[in-house]
C-alpha positions in Angstrom: -28.8 -2.4 -2.0 -25.9 -5.0 -0.9 -23.0 -5.6 -3.4 -22.7 -9.3 -4.1 -19.4 -9.1 -6.2 -16.4 -9.7 -4.4 -14.3 -7.8 -6.3 -15.8 -4.3 -5.5 -15.4 -5.1 -1.7 -11.9 -6.2 -2.2 -10.9 -3.0 -3.7 -12.5 -0.8 -1.4 -10.7 -2.4 1.6 -7.4 -2.3 -0.2 -7.9 1.4 -1.0 -8.9 2.0 3.1 -5.7 0.1 4.0 -3.5 1.7 1.9 -4.6 5.2 3.0 -4.3 4.1 6.9 -1.3 2.1 6.2 0.6 4.8 4.6 0.8 7.1 7.4 2.3 4.3 9.9 5.5 4.7 8.2 8.4 5.4 10.6 11.9 6.7 9.1 14.4 9.1 9.5 12.0 12.1 8.2 9.1 10.9 10.8 12.0 10.8 13.6 13.5 14.0 12.7 10.1 15.7 13.0 9.0 14.1 16.1 12.4 14.7 17.9 13.0 18.2 16.6 11.4 21.3 16.8 11.8 24.2 14.4 15.2 25.7 15.4 15.1 29.1 16.9 17.5 31.3 18.8 17.7 31.2 22.9 15.7 33.7 24.6 18.6 35.9 25.3 19.5 36.1 22.0 16.1 36.8 20.8 15.7 39.8 23.0 18.9 41.1 21.7 17.9 40.2 18.2 17.2 43.7 16.9 20.5 44.6 18.1 22.3 42.0 16.7 20.9 42.8 13.3 21.9 46.4 13.8 25.4 45.3 14.1 25.5 43.1 11.2 24.7 45.8 9.0 27.5 48.0 9.8 30.0 44.9 9.6 32.1 44.2 6.5 30.8 41.5 4.4 34.0 39.3 5.4 33.1 39.8 8.9 29.7 38.0 8.4 31.0 35.2 5.9 32.3 32.6 8.3 33.6 34.6 11.3 30.5 35.9 12.4 30.0 34.5 16.0 26.3 35.2 15.7 26.2 32.4 13.1 25.7 29.1 14.2 26.7 26.7 11.3 25.3 23.5 13.3 22.2 25.2 13.7 21.8 26.3 10.1 22.3 22.5 9.0 19.7 21.4 11.6 17.1 24.0 10.5 18.0 22.9 6.8 17.5 19.3 7.5 14.3 20.1 9.1 12.9 22.1 6.5 14.0 19.2 4.2 12.3 16.4 6.1 9.0 18.9 6.5 8.9 19.3 2.3 9.4 15.6 1.9 6.8 14.3 4.1 4.6 16.8 2.7 5.1 15.7 -0.8 4.6 12.1 0.5 1.3 13.0 1.9 0.1 14.5 -1.4 1.2 11.7 -3.1 -0.8 9.5 -0.7 -4.1 11.6 -1.1 -3.8 11.8 -5.1 -3.6 8.0 -5.4 -6.5 7.4 -3.2 -8.4 9.7 -5.3 -7.3 8.1 -8.4 -8.3 4.6 -7.2 -11.8 5.7 -6.0 -12.5 7.4 -9.2 -11.4 4.2 -11.2 -13.3 1.8 -8.8 -16.5 3.9 -9.5 -15.9 3.9 -13.3 -15.2 0.3 -13.5 -18.6 -0.6 -11.5 -20.5 1.5 -13.5 -19.2 -0.1 -16.9 -19.2 -3.5 -15.5 -22.9 -3.0 -14.5 -23.6 -1.8 -18.0 -21.9 -4.3 -19.9 -23.9 -7.0 -17.6 -27.1 -5.3 -18.6 -26.1 -5.2 -22.2 -25.2 -9.0 -22.4 -28.2 -10.0 -20.8 -30.4 -8.2 -23.6 -27.8 -9.9 -26.5 -27.9 -13.1 -24.8 -24.3 -13.2 -25.5 -21.2 -11.0 -24.6 -21.5 -7.8 -26.4 -17.7 -6.7 -27.7 -18.9 -3.1 -28.0 -19.5 -2.5 -24.3 -15.9 -3.1 -23.7 -15.4 0.6 -25.2 -18.4 1.8 -23.2 -17.3 5.2 -21.5 -18.6 6.4 -18.2 -21.1 8.5 -19.8 -22.5 5.6 -21.9 -22.7 3.2 -19.0 -24.6 6.1 -17.2 -27.2 6.3 -20.0 -27.6 2.6 -20.0 -28.2 2.2 -16.0 -30.5 4.9 -16.2 -32.6 3.1 -19.1 -32.6 0.1 -17.4 -33.7 1.2 -14.0 -35.4 4.3 -14.7 -33.1 6.6 -12.5 -30.9 9.4 -12.5 -27.3 8.8 -11.7 -27.0 12.6 -10.4 -30.0 11.7 -7.8 -28.0 8.9 -6.2 -26.9 9.7 -2.6 -23.6 11.2 -2.5 -23.7 11.5 -6.6 -22.3 15.1 -6.3 -19.2 14.0 -4.4 -18.5 11.1 -6.6 -18.5 13.9 -9.4 -16.0 16.0 -7.5 -14.0 12.8 -6.8 -14.0 12.5 -10.8 -12.9 16.3 -11.4 -10.1 16.1 -8.3 -8.6 12.8 -9.9 -8.5 14.3 -13.6 -7.3 17.6 -12.3 -4.1 16.2 -10.7 -3.9 13.7 -13.6 -3.9 16.4 -16.3 -2.7 19.5 -14.7 -1.2 19.2 -11.1 -4.5 19.7 -9.5 -5.8 22.8 -10.9 -9.5 22.9 -11.5 -10.7 23.4 -15.1 -11.9 27.2 -15.8 -12.5 27.8 -11.9 -11.0 31.1 -10.9 -10.8 33.0 -7.6 -9.7 36.4 -6.6 -6.2 36.8 -6.3 -6.7 39.4 -3.1 -9.9 38.0 -1.4 -12.4 40.7 -1.3 -10.7 42.6 -3.8 -12.6 41.8 -6.8 -11.0 42.2 -10.1 -8.3 44.9 -8.7 -5.7 42.3 -8.7 -7.0 39.7 -11.1 -7.9 36.2 -10.6 -6.0 33.1 -10.3 -6.8 29.5 -11.0 -8.1 27.4 -8.3 -5.9 24.4 -7.1 -7.6 21.6 -5.0 -6.1 21.3 -1.9 -6.2 17.7 -0.1 -6.0 16.5 3.4 -6.6 13.4 5.4 -10.4 14.3 6.5 -11.6 15.3 3.0 -9.8 12.2 1.3 -11.4 9.8 4.3 -14.8 11.4 3.5 -14.4 10.8 -0.4 -13.7 7.2 0.7 -17.1 7.2 2.6 -19.1 8.8 -0.2 -18.0 6.1 -2.6 -19.3 3.5 -0.1 -22.4 5.2 0.1 -23.1 5.8 -3.6 -22.2 2.3 -4.4 -24.8 1.0 -2.1 -27.2 3.1 -3.5 -26.7 2.0 -7.2 -29.0 -0.6 -8.2 -28.2 -4.0 -10.1 -25.7 -6.8 -9.7 -22.4 -6.0 -10.9 -20.0 -8.7 -12.5 -17.7 -10.5 -10.1 -14.0 -10.6 -10.2 -13.0 -9.3 -13.8 -13.0 -11.7 -16.6 -10.6 -11.6 -19.6 -11.8 -9.9 -22.6 -11.3 -11.3 -25.9 -10.8 -9.1 -29.1 -13.7 -9.1 -31.4 -13.0 -11.1 -34.4 -14.4 -10.5 -37.7 -14.9 -13.2 -40.5 -11.4 -13.0 -42.0 -10.0 -13.5 -38.7 -12.0 -16.7 -37.8 -11.4 -18.2 -41.2 -7.6 -17.6 -40.8 -7.7 -19.4 -37.3 -9.7 -22.5 -38.8 -7.0 -22.7 -41.5 -4.4 -22.5 -39.1 -5.6 -25.2 -36.6 -6.5 -27.4 -39.8 -2.4 -26.7 -41.0 -1.2 -27.8 -37.8 -3.7 -30.7 -37.8 -2.8 -32.2 -41.3 0.9 -31.4 -40.6 0.8 -34.0 -37.8 1.9 -31.2 -35.0 -1.2 -32.1 -32.9 -0.3 -35.9 -33.1 -1.8 -38.9 -34.8 -5.7 -38.2 -35.5 -7.1 -41.7 -34.9 -10.3 -43.1 -36.1 -10.9 -45.6 -33.2 -13.2 -48.7 -33.7 -13.6 -51.9 -31.3 -12.0 -55.2 -32.5 -13.8 -58.8 -32.3 -11.4 -59.7 -29.2 -12.6 -57.0 -27.3 -9.9 -54.7 -28.0 -9.8 -51.2 -29.9 -8.0 -50.0 -33.0 -7.3 -46.6 -33.8 -6.0 -45.9 -37.6 -4.3 -42.5 -38.3 -6.3 -40.8 -40.7 -3.4 -38.7 -41.8 -0.4 -41.3 -42.2 -2.5 -44.7 -42.0 -0.5 -45.9 -38.9 -2.4 -48.6 -36.8 -2.6 -48.8 -33.0 -4.1 -51.4 -30.7 -5.2 -51.7 -27.1 -7.3 -53.2 -24.7 -8.8 -50.0 -23.6 -9.9 -47.0 -25.7 -7.8 -44.7 -23.4 -4.6 -46.6 -24.4 -4.8 -45.5 -27.9 -4.9 -41.8 -26.9 -1.5 -42.5 -24.9 0.1 -44.4 -27.7 -0.7 -41.8 -30.0 1.2 -39.3 -28.0 4.5 -41.2 -27.7 4.8 -41.4 -31.6 5.3 -38.6 -33.7 2.7 -38.3 -37.0 4.7 -37.3 -40.1 1.5 -35.9 -41.5 -0.9 -36.6 -44.6 0.8 -37.5 -47.6 -0.6 -34.0 -49.4 1.5 -32.1 -46.2 4.5 -33.9 -47.1 4.3 -33.8 -50.5 3.4 -29.9 -50.7 5.5 -28.8 -47.4 8.6 -30.8 -47.2 10.9 -30.0 -44.3 8.4 -27.8 -43.1 8.2 -29.1 -39.6 11.0 -31.2 -37.9 
């Protein structure tokens, strides 16, 4: 069903833009790879390579180090620079793919929890503080109960779970799958043992993961909350009592200004008397009294001045 919340669409667009813009970078490394090919010997040298290697084997070590006419130092540096640029870009590419998977997984989990939170808030007719700690599995159970569906039956649900596994694998174990093994030598069975499987990420697989999330979220029923709302910490009776006492203290101290009891006068104006210090304010309109009370500092009630002398400036 169409998703009305702007937050989801905004986040999905950001993820897709990040994936596409990340590979538009042009810098020293990309220029080096575009302008260079892997260094290789000239055709004539390649033909004589076997003979050259044979000659090197019969030379003294001092002849090879720095004096060997077959050793091209500039070519060596070019090859090393090329290899470094290639390694840097491959590492950069993997970081981009990891980030996309992490964001996709986080977005799916947030949407599931937001939907569950919305359903529970409606049931309670007020915000349910415990839903802020509702995990992914708990949120799925709430949704399945409300709409009579199975999350695993939604389109692309299998890919969504795979995204979760990949994101967690790279988060906790550098991409190695949990308890998934493969033959160390394909087709050899247990002959050479088994090795852990590491998820391999590429552009096509990552782009398909983005599409899977879109299709899964379109099939998820219900309306999610819009932009994330601020969440307050649940408060017990002691916390509420402490807050009321603090506000009462500030009010009695005069820190919140004069506390006026306003009444009309016979001449058509208004009079306001501070219930703390007894000071009287007069004005033609009631709103003037509220302005006047802010221009003058209230010393607080007599009890406050007696019990807490010098507490406030």
